[in-house]
C-alpha positions as CSV (number, residue, x, y, z in Angstrom):
1,M,80.3,63.7,125.8
2,H,82.2,60.5,126.6
3,L,85.3,61.8,124.7
4,I,85.3,65.0,126.8
5,R,85.0,63.1,130.0
6,K,87.9,60.8,129.0
7,I,90.1,63.8,128.0
8,T,89.3,65.6,131.3
9,T,90.0,62.5,133.3
10,T,93.3,61.9,131.5
11,G,94.3,65.5,132.0
12,A,93.6,65.3,135.7
13,T,95.7,62.1,135.9
14,L,98.6,63.8,134.2
15,V,98.3,66.8,136.5
16,A,98.4,64.5,139.5
17,A,101.3,62.5,138.1
18,G,103.2,65.8,137.4
19,A,102.6,66.9,141.0
20,M,104.0,63.6,142.2
21,L,107.0,63.9,139.9
22,V,107.8,67.4,141.1
23,T,107.8,66.2,144.7
24,A,109.8,63.1,143.9
25,V,112.7,64.9,142.2
26,P,115.5,65.6,144.8
27,S,116.6,69.2,145.2
28,A,120.1,70.4,145.4
29,H,119.5,70.7,149.1
30,A,118.6,67.0,149.4
31,A,121.6,65.9,147.3
32,T,124.3,67.9,149.0
33,G,123.0,69.4,152.2
34,L,123.5,72.8,150.6
35,P,120.8,74.9,148.9
36,S,121.1,75.9,145.3
37,L,122.7,79.3,144.7
38,Q,120.6,81.8,142.8
39,R,119.6,85.4,142.5
40,G,119.5,86.8,146.0
41,S,122.0,84.3,147.4
42,G,125.1,85.5,149.1
43,G,128.3,84.3,150.7
44,L,131.3,82.2,150.1
45,G,129.6,79.8,147.6
46,V,128.6,82.7,145.4
47,A,132.1,84.2,145.6
48,C,133.5,80.8,144.6
49,A,131.2,80.6,141.6
50,Q,132.1,84.2,140.6
51,W,135.8,83.4,140.8
52,A,135.4,80.3,138.7
53,E,133.2,82.0,136.1
54,N,135.8,84.7,135.7
55,V,138.5,82.1,135.2
56,Y,136.5,80.1,132.7
57,L,134.7,82.9,130.8
58,Q,137.6,85.5,130.9
59,P,135.1,88.3,130.4
60,K,136.2,91.8,129.3
61,T,134.6,93.1,132.4
62,P,135.1,90.4,135.1
63,L,132.5,89.8,137.8
64,D,133.1,91.4,141.1
65,V,134.0,88.6,143.5
66,D,131.7,90.1,146.1
67,G,129.6,87.1,147.2
68,D,126.4,88.7,145.9
69,F,124.4,86.8,143.4
70,G,123.0,89.7,141.4
71,P,122.1,90.2,137.7
72,A,125.7,90.1,136.5
73,T,126.4,86.8,138.3
74,Y,123.1,85.4,136.9
75,N,124.1,86.3,133.3
76,A,127.6,84.9,133.7
77,T,126.0,81.7,135.2
78,V,123.7,81.3,132.2
79,Q,126.6,81.8,129.8
80,Y,128.8,79.4,131.7
81,Q,126.0,76.8,131.7
82,H,125.5,77.3,127.9
83,E,129.2,76.9,127.2
84,N,129.3,73.7,129.3
85,E,126.1,72.2,127.9
86,L,124.3,72.4,131.3
87,A,120.7,73.5,131.9
88,Q,120.6,77.2,131.3
89,D,118.5,78.3,134.3
90,G,121.0,80.7,136.0
91,I,120.9,78.5,139.2
92,I,123.9,76.8,140.6
93,G,122.7,73.4,141.7
94,P,124.6,70.1,141.8
95,H,125.4,69.8,138.1
96,T,126.6,73.4,137.6
97,G,128.3,73.1,141.0
98,D,130.2,69.9,139.9
99,S,131.4,71.8,136.9
100,I,132.5,74.8,138.8
101,M,134.3,72.7,141.4
102,S,136.2,70.9,138.6
103,L,137.7,74.3,137.7
104,I,138.5,74.9,141.4
105,N,140.2,71.5,141.7
106,I,142.8,72.3,139.0
107,S,143.5,75.9,140.2
108,G,145.6,75.4,143.3
109,N,144.8,77.5,146.4
110,T,144.3,81.2,146.1
111,Q,142.7,83.7,148.5
112,I,139.5,84.8,146.7
113,W,137.2,86.7,149.0
114,N,137.1,88.3,152.4
115,G,140.1,86.2,153.7
116,H,138.6,83.0,152.3
117,W,140.7,80.5,150.3
118,L,139.7,78.6,147.2
119,S,140.0,75.3,149.3
120,E,137.0,76.5,151.4
121,C,134.8,76.3,148.3
122,Y,134.4,72.6,148.9
123,G,131.9,73.2,151.7
124,A,130.2,76.2,150.0
125,V,129.2,75.2,146.5
126,P,126.4,72.6,146.0
127,T,127.6,69.5,144.2
128,S,126.2,66.0,143.6
129,N,129.0,64.4,145.8
């Protein structure tokens, strides 16, 4: 009986510690002022990621640079993360954003989507800087 109480108490402590850990980890929003990009996201940040993933992955069927984070963008993001040894969650947060922006840094300035230029990606993709 005493052993069961100890295990239950330890389990409750771990659950409470886990909840504290989750709330203590900064989100992409807190780190950069920008929310992470994920399924359902849209806009220039997504278009920047789509453009960069096309450049890096050079798929047989390129992503449409349409600013819509749908299933194809999710799959390309997971592949990009895998090939760059990043967490493969399909979410573009600060670490994946840093990697994507390093591609954009070396690519010059190109018009990529709806009249937006590559240089405008700096304020649209979440990064750790």
